[in-house]
C-alpha positions as CSV (number, residue, x, y, z in Angstrom):
1,X,112.8,114.3,89.2
2,X,115.3,111.5,89.8
3,X,115.7,109.3,92.9
4,X,117.0,105.9,93.7
5,X,114.6,103.1,94.6
6,X,112.1,100.9,92.8
7,X,110.7,102.5,89.7
8,X,107.1,103.1,89.0
9,X,105.5,104.6,85.9
10,X,107.7,106.8,83.8
11,X,110.8,105.6,85.6
12,X,109.9,107.6,88.7
13,X,110.7,106.1,92.1
14,X,107.6,104.8,93.8
15,X,108.0,106.9,96.8
16,X,108.5,109.9,94.6
17,X,105.2,109.2,92.9
18,X,103.5,109.0,96.3
19,X,105.0,112.4,97.4
20,X,104.0,114.0,94.1
21,X,100.5,112.6,94.4
22,X,100.1,114.0,97.9
23,X,101.3,117.4,96.8
24,X,98.9,117.5,93.9
25,X,96.0,116.3,96.1
26,X,96.7,119.1,98.6
27,X,96.7,121.7,95.9
28,X,93.7,120.5,93.9
29,X,91.5,119.5,96.9
30,X,92.4,121.8,99.8
31,X,94.8,124.7,99.3
32,X,95.4,126.0,95.8
33,X,95.8,129.5,97.1
34,X,99.0,128.5,98.9
35,X,100.7,128.4,95.4
36,X,98.5,131.0,93.8
37,X,96.8,128.3,91.7
38,X,93.4,129.2,90.1
39,X,90.7,126.5,90.1
40,X,87.4,127.1,88.3
41,X,84.0,126.4,89.8
42,X,84.2,122.8,88.9
43,X,87.7,122.3,90.4
44,X,89.7,122.3,87.1
45,X,93.2,123.8,87.1
46,X,95.4,124.5,84.1
47,X,98.1,121.8,83.8
48,X,100.6,124.4,82.8
49,X,99.7,126.6,85.7
50,X,99.9,123.7,88.2
51,X,103.4,122.8,87.0
52,X,104.6,126.4,87.0
53,X,103.1,127.2,90.4
54,X,104.5,124.1,92.0
55,X,108.0,124.9,90.6
56,X,107.7,128.3,92.1
57,X,107.5,126.5,95.5
58,X,110.4,124.2,94.8
59,X,108.3,121.2,93.7
60,X,109.4,120.5,90.1
61,X,107.9,118.0,87.7
62,X,106.9,117.9,84.1
63,X,103.8,116.9,82.1
64,X,105.1,113.4,81.8
65,X,105.5,113.0,85.6
66,X,102.0,114.4,86.1
67,X,100.6,111.9,83.7
68,X,102.4,109.1,85.5
69,X,100.7,110.2,88.8
70,X,97.2,110.3,87.2
71,X,97.7,106.9,85.6
72,X,99.4,105.2,88.5
73,X,97.1,106.3,91.3
74,X,95.2,103.2,92.4
75,X,92.2,105.2,93.5
76,X,92.1,107.3,90.2
77,X,91.8,110.4,92.3
78,X,92.7,112.8,89.5
79,X,91.5,113.2,85.9
80,X,92.4,115.3,82.9
81,X,89.7,117.0,80.8
82,X,89.1,115.9,77.2
83,X,91.6,118.4,75.9
84,X,94.3,117.2,78.4
85,X,95.0,120.9,79.2
86,X,93.2,120.8,82.6
87,X,93.3,118.5,85.7
88,X,91.2,118.1,88.8
89,X,90.6,115.9,91.8
90,X,87.5,113.7,91.3
91,X,86.3,114.1,95.0
92,X,87.5,114.8,98.5
93,X,87.5,118.6,98.4
94,X,87.4,120.8,101.4
95,X,87.2,124.0,99.2
96,X,84.0,125.0,97.5
97,X,83.7,123.3,94.1
98,X,80.7,122.0,92.1
99,X,82.0,118.8,90.4
100,X,78.8,118.5,88.4
101,X,77.9,114.9,89.4
102,X,74.2,114.2,88.8
103,X,72.1,112.3,91.3
104,X,72.3,108.5,90.7
105,X,70.5,105.4,92.0
106,X,73.0,103.6,94.3
107,X,73.2,99.9,95.0
108,X,70.9,98.7,97.7
109,X,73.9,98.4,100.1
110,X,77.0,100.5,100.2
111,X,80.0,100.3,102.4
112,X,82.1,102.6,104.5
113,X,85.5,101.7,105.9
114,X,86.7,103.3,109.1
115,X,88.9,102.6,112.2
116,X,87.3,100.9,115.2
117,X,88.3,103.9,117.4
118,X,85.8,106.0,115.6
119,X,82.8,103.7,116.2
120,X,81.4,105.4,119.3
121,X,81.0,108.7,117.5
122,X,79.6,107.0,114.4
123,X,77.1,105.0,116.4
124,X,75.8,108.2,118.0
125,X,76.1,110.7,115.2
126,X,76.3,108.6,112.0
127,X,78.7,109.3,109.2
128,X,79.5,113.0,108.6
129,X,81.6,114.6,105.9
130,X,83.9,116.2,108.4
131,X,86.3,118.4,106.4
132,X,85.0,117.2,103.1
133,X,81.8,118.1,101.3
134,X,80.4,114.6,101.3
135,X,80.6,111.2,102.9
136,X,82.5,108.8,100.7
137,X,81.1,105.3,100.3
138,X,82.2,102.2,98.4
139,X,80.2,99.7,96.3
140,X,82.2,96.8,97.7
141,X,83.5,95.8,101.2
142,X,87.0,95.2,100.1
143,X,87.6,98.7,98.9
144,X,86.0,100.0,102.1
145,X,88.2,97.9,104.2
146,X,91.3,99.2,102.5
147,X,90.2,102.8,103.2
148,X,89.6,102.0,106.8
149,X,93.0,100.4,107.2
150,X,94.6,103.7,106.5
151,X,93.3,105.0,109.8
152,X,94.0,102.1,112.1
153,X,92.3,98.8,112.9
154,X,89.7,98.7,110.2
155,X,86.0,97.9,110.3
156,X,83.5,97.9,107.5
157,X,80.1,99.4,108.0
158,X,77.1,98.6,105.8
159,X,74.9,101.4,104.6
160,X,71.2,100.8,103.8
161,X,71.3,103.0,100.7
162,X,67.9,101.7,99.5
163,X,66.2,102.8,102.7
164,X,68.0,106.2,102.5
165,X,66.7,106.8,99.0
166,X,63.2,105.8,100.0
167,X,63.4,108.5,102.7
168,X,64.6,111.2,100.3
169,X,68.3,111.1,100.6
170,X,70.3,111.5,97.4
171,X,73.5,110.0,96.1
172,X,76.0,110.8,93.4
173,X,78.8,108.7,91.9
174,X,82.2,110.0,90.8
175,X,84.1,108.9,87.7
176,X,86.2,106.5,89.7
177,X,83.2,104.8,91.4
178,X,83.1,106.6,94.8
179,X,79.6,107.1,96.0
180,X,78.8,110.5,97.7
181,X,76.1,111.5,100.0
182,X,75.7,114.4,102.4
183,X,75.5,112.3,105.6
184,X,74.4,108.9,106.9
185,X,72.3,108.9,110.0
186,X,73.0,106.0,112.5
187,X,69.7,104.2,111.7
188,X,70.9,103.3,108.3
189,X,74.2,101.8,109.5
190,X,74.9,98.2,110.5
191,X,78.1,96.4,111.6
192,X,78.0,93.1,109.8
193,X,81.4,92.0,111.1
194,X,80.3,92.4,114.7
195,X,77.2,90.4,113.9
196,X,79.2,87.6,112.3
197,X,81.5,87.4,115.2
198,X,78.6,87.2,117.6
199,X,76.9,84.4,115.8
200,X,80.1,82.5,115.4
201,X,80.8,82.4,119.1
202,X,80.2,79.1,120.8
203,X,77.2,78.9,123.1
204,X,77.8,79.2,126.7
205,X,77.9,76.0,128.7
206,X,76.5,77.7,131.8
């Protein structure tokens, strides 16, 4: 794979790394069947099969390029197994997989980044997994804001994870630090940014 442009890891153009990452994400998270790729129950695919199946659809890359995508992905979305012979996405699947993450005790507060246009639905229905298996949450507000910015004007919601655990909700954490839960009802959500803006407004002179 060779293109002009700024080079990322392994000498691949940055935009090429992004395209390859999106291709791999699509196949490992959502639609392996489209290239006749076999995933096991835990979401693992053979590296050799992924490379060969992709080439059969005109997307050609080698092991070195795949390693560059895994190493260069800022979200660490993918991982190799200990042998290096298999690869999987760490989270975000719409297909049925069991990633094997055990229940874990979350921080007292977690964060979710979204776009402001989604707030009406979230206020009434809470956070739902939509086309994923779980709601994705962040341990810090900065990461959550970056996620929200991908969808439009970003806002960060705070999740009262401690209260959720007290009421029997469970959480899991992925190898790249993403917290997962089945759903977040509205009563556990707050909008700290809106509260800050409200308190910072000058008092009315009326």
